[in-house]
One Martini backbone bead per residue (centre of mass of N, CA, C, O) as a GRO file, in nm:
protein
   69
    1UNK     BB    1  18.181   0.038   1.357
    2UNK     BB    2  18.415   0.228   1.166
    3UNK     BB    3  18.416   0.350   0.839
    4UNK     BB    4  18.640   0.464   0.595
    5UNK     BB    5  18.577   0.671   0.326
    6UNK     BB    6  18.765   0.674   0.011
    7UNK     BB    7  18.838   0.850  -0.255
    8UNK     BB    8  19.029   0.790  -0.548
    9UNK     BB    9  19.022   1.084  -0.700
   10UNK     BB   10  19.142   1.186  -0.430
   11UNK     BB   11  19.382   1.314  -0.268
   12UNK     BB   12  19.566   1.298  -0.010
   13UNK     BB   13  19.662   1.448   0.255
   14UNK     BB   14  20.009   1.528   0.187
   15UNK     BB   15  19.996   1.431  -0.099
   16UNK     BB   16  20.197   1.408  -0.394
   17UNK     BB   17  20.101   1.463  -0.733
   18UNK     BB   18  20.268   1.363  -1.027
   19UNK     BB   19  20.269   1.452  -1.369
   20UNK     BB   20  20.342   1.395  -1.688
   21UNK     BB   21  20.453   1.608  -1.947
   22UNK     BB   22  20.384   1.556  -2.280
   23UNK     BB   23  20.449   1.549  -2.599
   24UNK     BB   24  20.216   1.535  -2.861
   25UNK     BB   25  20.428   1.466  -3.092
   26UNK     BB   26  20.700   1.294  -2.955
   27UNK     BB   27  20.692   1.223  -2.613
   28UNK     BB   28  20.849   1.405  -2.450
   29UNK     BB   29  20.953   1.514  -2.151
   30UNK     BB   30  20.892   1.831  -1.991
   31UNK     BB   31  20.724   1.785  -1.711
   32UNK     BB   32  20.578   1.842  -1.408
   33UNK     BB   33  20.232   1.800  -1.288
   34UNK     BB   34  19.945   1.818  -1.096
   35UNK     BB   35  19.774   1.767  -1.339
   36UNK     BB   36  19.658   1.521  -1.558
   37UNK     BB   37  19.542   1.711  -1.826
   38UNK     BB   38  19.830   1.768  -1.940
   39UNK     BB   39  19.958   1.953  -2.220
   40UNK     BB   40  20.219   1.968  -2.482
   41UNK     BB   41  20.502   2.144  -2.636
   42UNK     BB   42  20.792   2.131  -2.755
   43UNK     BB   43  21.025   2.343  -2.883
   44UNK     BB   44  21.113   2.172  -3.130
   45UNK     BB   45  20.813   2.130  -3.243
   46UNK     BB   46  20.727   2.418  -3.253
   47UNK     BB   47  20.946   2.534  -3.451
   48UNK     BB   48  20.882   2.329  -3.680
   49UNK     BB   49  20.588   2.414  -3.727
   50UNK     BB   50  20.645   2.720  -3.765
   51UNK     BB   51  20.828   2.684  -4.019
   52UNK     BB   52  20.614   2.540  -4.199
   53UNK     BB   53  20.409   2.775  -4.199
   54UNK     BB   54  20.595   3.002  -4.305
   55UNK     BB   55  20.670   2.865  -4.568
   56UNK     BB   56  20.380   2.838  -4.680
   57UNK     BB   57  20.318   3.148  -4.682
   58UNK     BB   58  20.547   3.242  -4.868
   59UNK     BB   59  20.465   3.067  -5.117
   60UNK     BB   60  20.173   3.187  -5.154
   61UNK     BB   61  20.251   3.495  -5.174
   62UNK     BB   62  20.491   3.469  -5.417
   63UNK     BB   63  20.529   3.200  -5.523
   64UNK     BB   64  20.733   2.971  -5.686
   65UNK     BB   65  20.805   3.185  -5.899
   66UNK     BB   66  20.940   3.479  -6.010
   67UNK     BB   67  20.743   3.507  -6.277
   68UNK     BB   68  20.463   3.537  -6.095
   69UNK     BB   69  20.460   3.855  -6.019
   0.00000   0.00000   0.00000
């Protein structure tokens, strides 16, 4: 009797495994990806974070009030 041993962590040949790539900030599905450990950031969250950082940089560079120049 011959038993075939299959590892569970390796996909079977011919089978396609897709994992969902979710936004790490809001949790919305971005796309499907072949590897399990994929993470991403949706464009909406990316631009919101970028705007917050740019707003903070402008505030510290110029000061809060015009008279502080």
